[in-house]
LUMLUM-293386 format. One record per residue: residue number from 1; x negated, y, z of N, C-alpha, C in turn. Coordinates in steps of 0.02 Angstrom, whole numbers. Layout:
BEGIN
R     n     n.xx     n.yy     n.zz    ca.xx    ca.yy    ca.zz     c.xx     c.yy     c.zz
R   NUM        X        Y        Z        X        Y        Z        X        Y        Z
...
//
This chain:
BEGIN
R     n     n.xx     n.yy     n.zz    ca.xx    ca.yy    ca.zz     c.xx     c.yy     c.zz
R     1      -41      -61        0        0        0        0      -43       63        0
R     2      -99       62       35     -141      121       40     -206      112        0
R     3     -205       68      -50     -263       58      -92     -278      123     -130
R     4     -338      152     -122     -355      215     -154     -347      213     -230
R     5     -357      155     -261     -350      150     -333     -278      161     -356
R     6     -231      136     -316     -160      145     -333     -142      219     -328
R     7     -163      252     -274     -148      323     -266     -183      365     -319
R     8     -243      346     -338     -282      385     -386     -254      378     -458
R     9     -211      327     -468     -182      317     -534     -133      372     -553
R    10     -111      410     -504      -65      466     -514     -102      531     -501
R    11      -91      583     -540     -126      647     -529     -120      670     -456
R    12     -176      698     -431     -180      718     -361     -124      765     -341
R    13     -110      814     -384      -60      865     -364       12      842     -374
R    14       21      784     -407       88      753     -404      102      734     -332
R    15       52      704     -300       60      686     -229       67      748     -185
R    16       37      804     -206       45      866     -168      119      885     -166
R    17      152      881     -224      224      898     -226      265      847     -185
R    18      245      783     -189      280      732     -150      273      745      -75
R    19      214      761      -53      203      774       18      243      835       42
R    20      245      888        1      283      947       20      358      930       25
R    21      384      896      -26      455      878      -26      471      830       32
R    22      427      781       43      437      734       98      435      771      165
R    23      389      819      171      384      858      232      448      897      246
R    24      477      927      194      539      964      203      596      918      226
R    25      598      857      199      648      808      220      638      789      292
R    26      575      776      311      559      760      381      577      819      426
R    27      565      880      401      582      940      440      655      943      456
R    28      698      919      411      770      916      425      784      870      484
R    29      748      813      485      755      767      543      727      799      606
R    30      672      836      600      644      867      659      692      918      689
R    31      730      952      647      781      998      673      832      962      716
R    32      850      902      695      896      861      736      864      844      803
R    33      800      824      801      764      808      863      760      869      909
R    34      744      927      881      735      988      921      801     1006      956
R    35      856      996      922      921     1014      952      945      961     1001
R    36      938      898      984      971      845     1023      928      817     1080
R    37      863      811     1070      821      779     1121      827      811     1190
R    38      820      878     1196      824      907     1263      894      903     1293
R    39      944      888     1252     1013      881     1277     1030      809     1291
R    40      982      764     1282      994      693     1296     1040      659     1246
R    41     1046      686     1186     1090      658     1135     1051      613     1087
R    42     1087      566     1057     1056      522     1007     1038      562      945
R    43      981      546      915      961      579      853      989      542      792
R    44     1024      487      804     1051      446      749     1127      458      741
R    45     1162      455      796     1234      463      795     1255      520      842
R    46     1305      559      824     1340      559      760     1297      588      704
R    47     1317      581      641     1279      610      585     1276      686      591
R    48     1235      718      550     1226      790      552     1293      826      548
R    49     1303      874      593     1366      910      596     1354      981      620
R    50     1403     1024      607     1399     1093      630     1406     1095      706
R    51     1361     1128      742     1366     1131      815     1425     1174      838
R    52     1454     1213      793     1510     1257      813     1578     1223      804
R    53     1590     1194      745     1656     1165      731     1656     1090      726
R    54     1596     1058      727     1592      986      723     1599      958      653
R    55     1601     1001      602     1607      980      532     1550      934      513
R    56     1567      873      489     1516      826      468     1488      849      401
R    57     1422      859      399     1391      890      340     1379      838      286
R    58     1409      845      227     1397      797      172     1327      805      144
R    59     1305      755      106     1236      754       83     1219      815       40
R    60     1268      838        0     1253      893      -45     1248      960       -9
R    61     1267      962       55     1256     1021       96     1201     1009      148
R    62     1162      957      135     1109      939      182     1041      933      147
R    63     1032      972       95      970      972       56      922     1022       88
R    64      863     1000      109      816     1046      144      802     1109      104
R    65      796     1164      139      781     1231      113      838     1258       69
R    66      858     1220       18      906     1244      -32      973     1259       -1
R    67      998     1213       41     1065     1222       68     1071     1284      111
R    68     1021     1295      155     1024     1353      200     1026     1418      159
R    69      985     1422      107      984     1482       65     1050     1488       27
R    70     1074     1433       -2     1136     1434      -41     1196     1457        1
R    71     1200     1432       63     1256     1450      107     1242     1513      147
R    72     1184     1545      134     1165     1607      168     1165     1599      244
R    73     1142     1542      266     1135     1530      337     1200     1525      375
R    74     1251     1498      342     1317     1490      375     1346     1421      362
R    75     1389     1400      406     1423     1335      399     1471     1338      340
R    76     1471     1285      299     1515     1284      241     1589     1278      261
R    77     1602     1257      322     1671     1246      343     1699     1305      383
R    78     1663     1327      435     1689     1380      479     1653     1447      471
R    79     1601     1449      429     1563     1510      416     1525     1536      477
R    80     1518     1495      529     1479     1516      588     1405     1519      568
R    81     1367     1565      596     1296     1571      578     1255     1510      600
R    82     1212     1488      556     1165     1433      571     1096     1464      578
R    83     1063     1451      633      999     1484      649      948     1475      593
R    84      909     1528      581      856     1525      531      802     1476      551
R    85      803     1454      614      754     1404      637      757     1341      593
R    86      817     1323      571      824     1262      531      785     1269      466
R    87      789     1326      434      752     1338      373      677     1340      386
R    88      657     1375      440      586     1383      455      554     1317      473
R    89      588     1274      510      559     1210      529      550     1166      467
R    90      598     1167      422      591     1128      360      532     1153      318
R    91      527     1219      311      473     1248      272      405     1235      306
R    92      402     1245      371      339     1234      407      317     1162      402
R    93      363     1115      408      345     1044      404      322     1027      333
R    94      356     1054      283      334     1043      214      264     1069      202
R    95      249     1129      226      182     1158      218      130     1118      258
R    96      149     1094      317      103     1055      358       85      990      323
R    97      134      956      295      121      893      259       79      906      196
R    98       94      960      161       55      979      103      -18      993      123
R    99      -27     1029      177      -94     1044      202     -133      980      219
R   100      -99      932      249     -132      868      266     -156      832      203
R   101     -114      832      151     -134      799       89     -192      835       55
R   102     -188      901       51     -241      939       19     -307      932       56
R   103     -303      926      122     -364      923      163     -393      852      166
R   104     -349      800      170     -373      733      182     -355      683      127
R   105     -317      705       77     -294      659       26     -350      627      -14
R   106     -405      663      -24     -460      633      -62     -500      583      -21
R   107     -486      579       44     -520      530       87     -479      465       92
R   108     -416      472      113     -372      413      119     -301      436      130
R   109     -255      404       96     -184      421      103     -159      407      174
R   110     -182      352      203     -160      334      270     -182      386      321
R   111     -242      417      309     -266      469      355     -221      530      350
R   112     -202      549      289     -157      606      280      -91      594      315
R   113      -63      534      308        1      518      339       -4      518      415
R   114      -61      495      441      -70      496      514      -70      567      540
R   115     -106      612      506     -106      682      527      -37      714      518
R   116        0      693      466       68      718      458      111      701      519
R   117      103      640      544      139      619      604      121      662      664
R   118       56      676      671       32      718      726       65      787      723
R   119       63      818      664       89      886      657      165      887      665
R   120      199      835      643      271      831      654      287      832      729
R   121      247      793      768      256      794      840      242      862      870
R   122      191      896      845      175      963      869      234     1011      857
R   123      264     1007      799      319     1053      782      379     1042      828
R   124      398      979      838      453      964      883      438      988      954
R   125      378      970      979      359      989     1047      359     1064     1056
R   126      333     1101     1007      327     1174     1012      396     1206     1016
R   127      440     1189      971      506     1222      970      548     1203     1031
R   128      543     1141     1054      580     1122     1114      551     1157     1175
R   129      486     1160     1180      453     1191     1238      468     1266     1240
R   130      470     1298     1182      485     1370     1180      555     1385     1204
R   131      602     1341     1190      672     1354     1208      690     1326     1276
R   132      665     1266     1293      687     1232     1354      633     1224     1407
R   133      571     1243     1391      515     1237     1438      503     1165     1459
R   134      515     1118     1413      500     1047     1425      471     1017     1361
R   135      435      963     1368      414      922     1311      440      852     1325
R   136      488      827     1286      519      762     1301      470      705     1301
R   137      484      654     1342      442      595     1345      439      558     1278
R   138      492      565     1238      491      532     1172      433      557     1130
R   139      414      621     1141      358      650     1104      292      633     1137
R   140      288      638     1203      224      629     1238      207      555     1248
R   141      250      518     1282      236      447     1292      237      409     1226
R   142      286      426     1183      288      396     1117      227      413     1077
R   143      201      475     1086      141      497     1051       80      457     1071
R   144       76      438     1135       18      398     1157       18      330     1121
R   145       76      298     1117       81      233     1083       66      241     1009
R   146       97      293      978       87      304      906       14      320      891
R   147      -18      359      934      -88      377      924     -133      316      927
R   148     -118      271      973     -159      209      979     -151      166      917
R   149      -88      160      892      -76      120      832     -105      152      770
R   150     -101      219      764     -130      253      707     -206      248      707
R   151     -236      246      766     -308      237      770     -328      168      744
R   152     -284      119      753     -296       52      727     -291       52      650
R   153     -241       90      624     -230       91      551     -278      138      515
R   154     -298      192      549     -341      243      517     -398      262      564
R   155     -450      221      568     -507      237      613     -539      304      598
R   156     -530      330      537     -561      394      519     -533      452      561
R   157     -477      440      596     -452      491      642     -506      510      693
R   158     -548      463      709     -601      474      759     -670      476      727
R   159     -671      486      660     -734      491      623     -777      429      630
R   160     -745      371      631     -780      306      630     -748      263      576
R   161     -782      208      558     -757      165      505     -724      101      531
R   162     -743       80      590     -719       17      617     -662       29      668
R   163     -619      -21      674     -560      -13      717     -577      -15      792
R   164     -625      -57      810     -641      -64      881     -664        2      913
R   165     -713       36      884     -732      101      914     -677      153      910
R   166     -634      149      858     -579      196      853     -529      185      910
R   167     -514      122      926     -468      108      981     -499      128     1048
R   168     -565      120     1054     -599      142     1115     -594      217     1123
R   169     -604      254     1068     -599      327     1070     -527      348     1087
R   170     -478      313     1059     -408      329     1074     -393      317     1148
R   171     -417      262     1175     -406      247     1245     -435      301     1290
R   172     -498      320     1277     -529      370     1319     -498      439     1307
R   173     -471      450     1247     -435      512     1235     -374      518     1280
R   174     -338      462     1289     -280      461     1333     -302      474     1405
R   175     -355      439     1426     -378      445     1496     -402      516     1510
R   176     -445      542     1467     -472      610     1478     -417      662     1470
R   177     -375      654     1418     -322      703     1407     -275      709     1466
R   178     -251      651     1491     -206      653     1548     -242      672     1612
R   179     -301      643     1624     -336      655     1687     -361      725     1694
R   180     -390      753     1640     -417      821     1643     -363      872     1656
R   181     -308      868     1620     -254      916     1628     -220      907     1696
R   182     -214      845     1719     -184      835     1785     -227      866     1839
R   183     -293      860     1831     -338      892     1879     -330      967     1880
R   184     -322      997     1821     -312     1070     1817     -245     1088     1848
R   185     -195     1046     1837     -129     1058     1867     -134     1060     1943
R   186     -169     1012     1971     -176     1009     2044     -216     1068     2071
R   187     -270     1087     2035     -310     1144     2056     -269     1208     2052
R   188     -231     1216     1999     -188     1276     1993     -137     1279     2049
R   189     -114     1220     2070      -66     1218     2126      -97     1246     2190
R   190     -159     1230     2201     -193     1253     2261     -207     1328     2258
R   191     -226     1352     2199     -247     1422     2193     -189     1471     2182
R   192     -140     1449     2143      -85     1494     2125      -18     1461     2138
R   193       -9     1439     2199       47     1396     2215      114     1429     2227
R   194      118     1496     2226      182     1529     2241      195     1583     2189
R   195      259     1589     2171      279     1638     2121      343     1673     2146
R   196      337     1739     2157      395     1778     2179      434     1801     2118
R   197      497     1782     2114      539     1796     2055      595     1843     2074
R   198      596     1901     2041      650     1949     2052      711     1930     2010
R   199      769     1929     2041      831     1912     2008      876     1974     2005
R   200      927     1972     1962      976     2027     1962     1008     2034     2031
R   201     1031     2094     2049     1064     2103     2114     1122     2054     2123
R   202     1125     2023     2182     1178     1976     2199     1184     1919     2147
R   203     1127     1893     2127     1126     1838     2079     1147     1773     2114
R   204     1182     1731     2077     1205     1667     2104     1154     1613     2085
R   205     1130     1577     2135     1082     1522     2126     1114     1459     2152
R   206     1113     1406     2110     1146     1343     2128     1094     1288     2132
R   207     1095     1251     2186     1051     1193     2195     1093     1130     2180
R   208     1080     1097     2123     1115     1036     2107     1075      976     2133
R   209     1097      916     2117     1062      857     2140      995      848     2105
R   210      988      877     2045      927      865     2006      887      927     1989
R   211      918      987     1996      883     1047     1972      905     1109     2009
R   212      862     1160     2004      877     1227     2030      903     1269     1972
R   213      965     1293     1977      997     1331     1923      994     1406     1938
R   214      950     1441     1902      944     1513     1907      989     1545     1855
R   215     1000     1611     1857     1045     1643     1809     1026     1632     1736
R   216      961     1627     1721      940     1622     1650      907     1556     1632
R   217      895     1512     1680      864     1448     1663      876     1397     1719
R   218      862     1335     1701      869     1279     1748      802     1245     1756
R   219      780     1234     1818      714     1205     1831      723     1139     1867
R   220      704     1083     1837      708     1018     1872      665     1019     1935
R   221      688      985     1986      651      982     2049      581      950     2038
R   222      576      904     1990      511      871     1979      459      920     1954
R   223      482      977     1925      434     1028     1903      418     1077     1959
R   224      453     1073     2015      442     1118     2071      403     1084     2128
R   225      419     1021     2141      392      988     2200      342      934     2180
R   226      277      948     2193      225      898     2182      197      873     2248
R   227      202      914     2300      178      896     2366      235      903     2415
R   228      229      869     2472      282      874     2523      286      944     2552
R   229      232      981     2547      231     1049     2576      259     1101     2528
R   230      272     1085     2466      300     1133     2419      369     1155     2442
R   231      383     1220     2435      446     1246     2461      474     1301     2416
R   232      540     1300     2410      577     1355     2379      604     1397     2436
R   233      588     1463     2436      607     1506     2492      645     1567     2466
R   234      698     1586     2500      735     1647     2482      773     1672     2542
R   235      790     1736     2538      834     1765     2589      902     1776     2557
R   236      953     1742     2583     1018     1740     2551     1067     1789     2584
R   237     1104     1823     2541     1159     1865     2565     1215     1821     2590
R   238     1229     1768     2552     1278     1718     2574     1254     1649     2553
R   239     1272     1599     2592     1257     1529     2577     1322     1490     2583
R   240     1337     1451     2532     1398     1412     2532     1382     1338     2524
R   241     1401     1298     2575     1398     1226     2571     1468     1199     2561
R   242     1475     1134     2555     1541     1106     2543     1587     1112     2603
R   243     1556     1119     2664     1598     1121     2724     1585     1181     2769
R   244     1541     1227     2748     1527     1285     2791     1493     1340     2751
R   245     1489     1399     2781     1458     1457     2748     1411     1492     2798
R   246     1362     1529     2770     1315     1567     2811     1309     1636     2779
R   247     1288     1685     2821     1277     1753     2796     1210     1779     2820
R   248     1175     1813     2775     1113     1847     2792     1063     1800     2828
R   249     1043     1747     2793      997     1698     2822      941     1682     2772
R   250      887     1654     2799      832     1630     2757      843     1557     2741
R   251      833     1539     2678      841     1470     2655      773     1444     2633
R   252      755     1385     2657      691     1354     2638      702     1281     2621
R   253      689     1264     2558      700     1195     2535      633     1163     2517
R   254      620     1104     2546      561     1064     2529      587      995     2506
R   255      543      952     2481      567      886     2461      599      846     2518
R   256      584      864     2580      608      825     2637      660      860     2680
R   257      660      927     2681      705      962     2726      737     1023     2693
R   258      796     1041     2718      830     1102     2698      842     1142     2762
R   259      812     1201     2767      819     1243     2825      860     1304     2807
R   260      916     1315     2842      958     1373     2832      962     1409     2898
R   261      928     1466     2903      924     1500     2967      888     1456     3017
R   262      920     1442     3074      890     1400     3125      911     1327     3119
R   263      952     1311     3070      978     1244     3063      938     1205     3010
R   264      920     1143     3026      883     1100     2980      926     1042     2958
R   265      930     1032     2892      972      980     2863      931      933     2819
R   266      961      876     2804      931      829     2757      956      845     2687
R   267      912      864     2640      936      884     2573      978      830     2538
R   268      963      766     2551     1001      713     2518     1073      709     2542
R   269     1087      739     2599     1155      737     2625     1195      800     2606
R   270     1163      848     2573     1197      909     2553     1220      901     2480
R   271     1285      897     2470     1311      885     2403     1321      949     2363
R   272     1326     1007     2398     1336     1070     2362     1301     1126     2401
R   273     1261     1165     2364     1227     1222     2394     1225     1278     2344
R   274     1256     1333     2362     1260     1391     2318     1243     1453     2359
R   275     1197     1495     2334     1176     1554     2371     1181     1615     2327
R   276     1186     1673     2359     1183     1738     2325     1122     1774     2351
R   277     1077     1793     2306     1015     1825     2325      989     1868     2268
R   278      937     1906     2281      907     1947     2229      833     1932     2219
R   279      807     1884     2258      736     1866     2253      726     1795     2277
R   280      680     1759     2243      667     1690     2262      593     1677     2253
R   281      564     1638     2298      493     1619     2294      490     1545     2275
R   282      457     1530     2218      453     1463     2193      383     1435     2196
R   283      375     1369     2207      309     1339     2198      290     1346     2124
R   284      228     1359     2111      207     1372     2041      150     1326     2022
R   285      151     1304     1958      100     1261     1930       62     1298     1875
R   286       -2     1281     1867      -39     1306     1809      -11     1276     1745
R   287       12     1214     1749       43     1179     1694       96     1133     1722
R   288      136     1104     1677      185     1055     1697      162      985     1680
R   289      197      935     1706      179      866     1691      188      850     1617
R   290      234      886     1584      242      877     1512      178      893     1475
R   291      142      946     1496       79      964     1465       26      910     1476
R   292       27      878     1534      -20      825     1549      -10      768     1499
R   293       52      746     1491       67      690     1446       56      711     1373
R   294       69      774     1357       59      799     1289      -15      796     1271
R   295      -58      817     1316     -130      815     1302     -154      743     1297
R   296     -126      698     1336     -144      627     1331     -125      600     1262
R   297      -67      621     1236      -47      599     1170      -94      626     1116
R   298     -115      689     1124     -164      717     1077     -229      678     1080
R   299     -251      659     1140     -311      619     1147     -305      552     1113
R   300     -245      522     1115     -235      457     1082     -247      462     1007
R   301     -227      517      977     -235      527      905     -305      551      887
R   302     -331      599      925     -390      636      903     -453      622      944
R   303     -447      589     1001     -506      574     1042     -518      625     1097
R   304     -560      605     1143     -571      647     1203     -608      712     1185
R   305     -650      711     1133     -685      773     1114     -635      826     1092
R   306     -584      805     1055     -532      852     1033     -492      878     1092
R   307     -484      836     1144     -449      857     1204     -486      915     1238
R   308     -552      907     1245     -591      960     1277     -587     1024     1237
R   309     -594     1017     1171     -589     1077     1128     -520     1109     1134
R   310     -467     1070     1131     -399     1097     1134     -386     1132     1200
R   311     -413     1105     1254     -405     1137     1319     -439     1205     1319
R   312     -501     1209     1295     -538     1272     1297     -508     1323     1248
R   313     -492     1301     1187     -467     1348     1137     -396     1372     1155
R   314     -355     1328     1184     -288     1349     1204     -291     1401     1260
R   315     -341     1395     1304     -350     1445     1357     -369     1512     1327
R   316     -411     1511     1275     -430     1573     1240     -369     1604     1207
R   317     -329     1562     1173     -268     1587     1140     -220     1618     1191
R   318     -211     1584     1247     -166     1611     1299     -191     1677     1326
R   319     -258     1682     1335     -286     1745     1360     -277     1801     1310
R   320     -287     1785     1245     -278     1836     1194     -206     1861     1191
R   321     -159     1815     1197      -88     1835     1197      -73     1877     1259
R   322     -100     1856     1316      -88     1893     1378     -116     1964     1374
R   323     -178     1972     1349     -209     2038     1343     -169     2081     1294
R   324     -148     2051     1238     -110     2089     1188      -44     2114     1216
R   325       -9     2071     1252       55     2093     1281       46     2147     1334
R   326      -10     2143     1371      -23     2196     1420      -36     2263     1385
R   327      -76     2260     1331      -90     2322     1293      -26     2351     1263
R   328       19     2307     1243       82     2329     1214      135     2345     1267
R   329      115     2337     1330      161     2347     1387      222     2302     1383
R   330      210     2241     1360      262     2191     1354      240     2127     1389
R   331      213     2135     1449      183     2079     1483      234     2022     1495
R   332      298     2040     1502      348     1988     1515      355     1940     1456
R   333      334     1961     1396      337     1916     1338      294     1854     1348
R   334      232     1865     1373      186     1808     1381      212     1759     1433
R   335      248     1783     1483      275     1738     1535      330     1694     1508
R   336      358     1712     1450      411     1672     1420      384     1618     1374
R   337      319     1617     1362      289     1567     1317      258     1512     1359
R   338      282     1450     1356      252     1395     1393      184     1377     1363
R   339      148     1332     1396       79     1318     1375       76     1267     1318
R   340      127     1227     1309      127     1176     1256      111     1203     1187
R   341      143     1258     1165      127     1285     1098       54     1304     1089
R   342       21     1330     1142      -50     1347     1137      -92     1283     1125
R   343      -74     1230     1161     -110     1167     1153     -101     1140     1082
R   344      -39     1142     1057      -25     1117      989      -64     1158      937
R   345      -66     1224      945     -102     1266      897     -177     1252      899
R   346     -204     1243      959     -275     1229      966     -292     1162      934
R   347     -250     1110      945     -263     1045      916     -256     1047      840
R   348     -210     1088      815     -203     1096      742     -265     1127      712
R   349     -293     1175      747     -356     1206      725     -411     1153      721
R   350     -413     1109      770     -463     1055      770     -453     1010      709
R   351     -391      992      694     -378      947      639     -404      975      572
R   352     -394     1039      561     -412     1069      497     -481     1101      496
R   353     -517     1095      551     -585     1124      553     -632     1081      511
R   354     -689     1110      492     -737     1075      449     -766     1014      484
R   355     -775      958      448     -803      898      478     -872      910      510
R   356     -912      952      477     -978      967      504     -973     1001      572
R   357     -924     1045      578     -914     1080      642     -893     1031      696
R   358     -846      985      678     -824      935      726     -882      890      748
R   359     -924      871      700     -981      828      718    -1029      864      765
R   360    -1039      929      752    -1083      968      796    -1053      973      866
R   361     -988      982      870     -953      986      935     -961      920      973
R   362     -949      865      937     -955      799      969    -1026      787      993
R   363    -1076      807      952    -1146      797      971    -1163      838     1033
R   364    -1140      900     1036    -1155      941     1094    -1123      913     1157
R   365    -1061      889     1150    -1028      859     1209    -1065      796     1231
R   366    -1089      757     1182    -1126      696     1199    -1189      712     1238
R   367    -1224      766     1218    -1285      787     1254    -1267      806     1326
R   368    -1214      844     1334    -1193      864     1401    -1175      804     1444
R   369    -1141      755     1413    -1122      695     1451    -1182      652     1468
R   370    -1231      650     1424    -1292      613     1440    -1328      644     1499
R   371    -1328      710     1501    -1357      744     1559    -1318      728     1622
R   372    -1251      730     1615    -1208      715     1672    -1215      642     1693
R   373    -1225      598     1643    -1232      526     1658    -1293      513     1701
R   374    -1344      555     1692    -1403      547     1734    -1388      565     1807
R   375    -1339      610     1816    -1319      629     1884    -1269      580     1912
R   376    -1223      556     1867    -1171      509     1887    -1178      446     1845
R   377    -1220      398     1866    -1234      339     1826    -1174      296     1812
R   378    -1121      303     1849    -1061      262     1840    -1016      286     1785
R   379    -1036      335     1746     -995      362     1693     -976      308     1644
R   380     -912      307     1624     -886      255     1578     -926      255     1512
R   381     -947      196     1488     -986      194     1425     -950      225     1366
R   382     -884      219     1364     -846      246     1308     -850      321     1302
R   383     -871      355     1354     -876      428     1353     -946      451     1334
R   384     -994      408     1334    -1063      428     1321    -1076      438     1246
//
């Protein structure tokens, strides 16, 4: 199937058009993933439909790029506006697939397809993270498995020819990707563990069984509580439980206790908690667990050297965005951008960077690790 002679029998730029068209089709599927995954919906059933009126979209109104332009970004049935994101994701995916073919097509078709899969995952993760501040496990955990299998099919992902060293690189990419980012997460927790958030006057905050519901977003408890000492603290104008009310008290919630004024309760026994306040102090992380798993998935595809580069370059990108927003006096903009898109952009830069540059980066890291290995003789052989 991936015999270079078979692919070479057709003009190179015929495949360029195929990759672009195929990418646009895949982009249509990615739009479904972006909308449905964070909502816990199936990406298979029901078929594509208008989110406003439920109109089942026929095939002739489901042609990538063309349909959105033809209908002027509106539903054919109810004329409700359809976000331009659908068009942009299809176009971006088509261009990404085309870029993979132009960059890697002369090496191996399977390598181009493997990178297409990587970039498709980046696109889904970026758009979901920007809107919902999460990266679904289907992308991260599934990406680790896919990266390991792609390393078996295309060892050139790790700039080697044999499958055994490619699988070894993929394994250590997962270990370093997950371990390194988790270490940063824990360090950030120690250094920057509290975040004071101003809310609108008399804002209503609801504590459900699974998440903290603020006026503009919902935060799962697993993203707030990593240690038993982590606490959500606020001074409430009113507190409403299912069987009682409080006025003008301090509320402190930890994974183990709920303290309202002088009274201490078991959070698992509180079925309803609603407060009115204008300020809340939240435990804060440098990153979320989704970023940890996302970096591990990147390591599975690209290796641990790419993980180190993506971490460093994403930090530079984040700093540049932060400085720019400060200069523009729009600092709140940068706080609305999660870290996942920076990681995806940095890893994309790695993918399309010159092979000579990647080899130099790998060589420099190897020298540093050899020096470190002299200090720590127990260093895993796969990292040397």
